[in-house]
C-alpha positions, 0 to 999 in steps of 0.5 A: 500500500502506497498513498501518494497525493497524486493518486487522487485524480478527481475533482476537489475544492482547492489545492495549496502547496500542502493541502488538498481539500475534497468534498464528501458524498452528498449524504454526508455534507451535514456531518462532514465539512471535507476530507483533507490530504496534507503533504510536504513541499520539499522545495519550501524551507522547513520552519525552525519553529518545532510546534504549531498552535491550533486554534480551538475547533468546534467540530473534531476530526479523524486523522490517518497517518500514512504510511503508519495507517494509524487513525486518531480522533480529535474531539472538539477543542476549546483551547489552543493545542500545540502539535509538532510542526512537521507539515513539510517533513511528514509523508502524508496525512488524511483528515476527515474534518467534521462539522458540529454534530458530526462526531455525535452522528458517528459515535452516538455518545455525549460529545461533552466527554470528548472535548479537548481529548485525543483518542484512537478510533479503535477505542471509540468505534472498534467495528468501524476501525476494523472495517477501515483497516481490513479495507486499507489492505486492499486499496492503494490510492486516495481515490479508493480511500475517499470512496471507502470513507464515503461508503462507511461513514454514510452507513454510520451517520444513519445510526445516530441522527440529530433531530432536525430542528436542533441541527438547524439551530446548530447550523444557523449559528455556524453559518451566521458566525455571530453570537446567538442568545440561548434564550432566542434559540430556546424560544424557537425550539419551544424548550427551556434554556437548560434543555437547549444547553443540554442538547448542545453539550450532548451533540457538539460538546459545549454550551450555546455561548461557548460554541458561538464565541469559538465559531465567531473567532474562527471566522473572523480570523479569516478576515484578519489578513485583509481588514484592520482590527477596528473594522473587524470589531464593528463587523462582528458587533463587539462593543468596542476594541477592548471587548474584542481583545478580551474575547479573542484572548479568551479563545486564542490565548493571545491578543489579536495584535500578537496573533497577527505578528506571529501568524507562522506559529498558528494553524487554522483550518480555513476551509471548515469556516 
């Protein structure tokens, strides 16, 4: 088995010097944002920084390490995570990048337990792990791997569906990129605020308030390369610059100014947001 990025020959969302982004099958698109293949570019200089800082991520992912064929599961994260900066040296990785609620539809367990945790897939879903590993012995290209993951994950998400009205509200917050009040969501769903937060903790691992903050920060980070901080403060309806700085530091553990100065130290999943 030899997985090389060039073994993927079909349509994709985008390609950079290190990433290939691929849409999943249509039935998966409320659970999975995309598949990602990461690969080195040996013509680029290797960074001297030994680690990268990952911005908090409300969704979680599967990570396949090739050629090891190890499958890790990251739960949603609410704090910055440090990982080895080996993007330009590690041979290849394949990611299943979930949307909020996607992990619940695979595992059927409270995602609150998975927040800020890393697992092996074989711990959480042994039958799925065994199916993947047995099929990996028979395939040799990323075309085949994408087909395999589409097939197996389509089977899994049928087992633990999220009721549509609740998933609609999760998706609304995710798409609007703004702070949403729990009281407003509770009124729309005909539930108490406690019931709403219980559902959010079960399906995505955190409260409405925390979810809204992280989604908003992840989205506005994409604007920081071409907008000044004052414009972002007003675009995202923060009270003032001090309020924006406070929320940004709460999520990213640094100030917006320092983040911009040290961009090379951070990695953020741009295509998920």
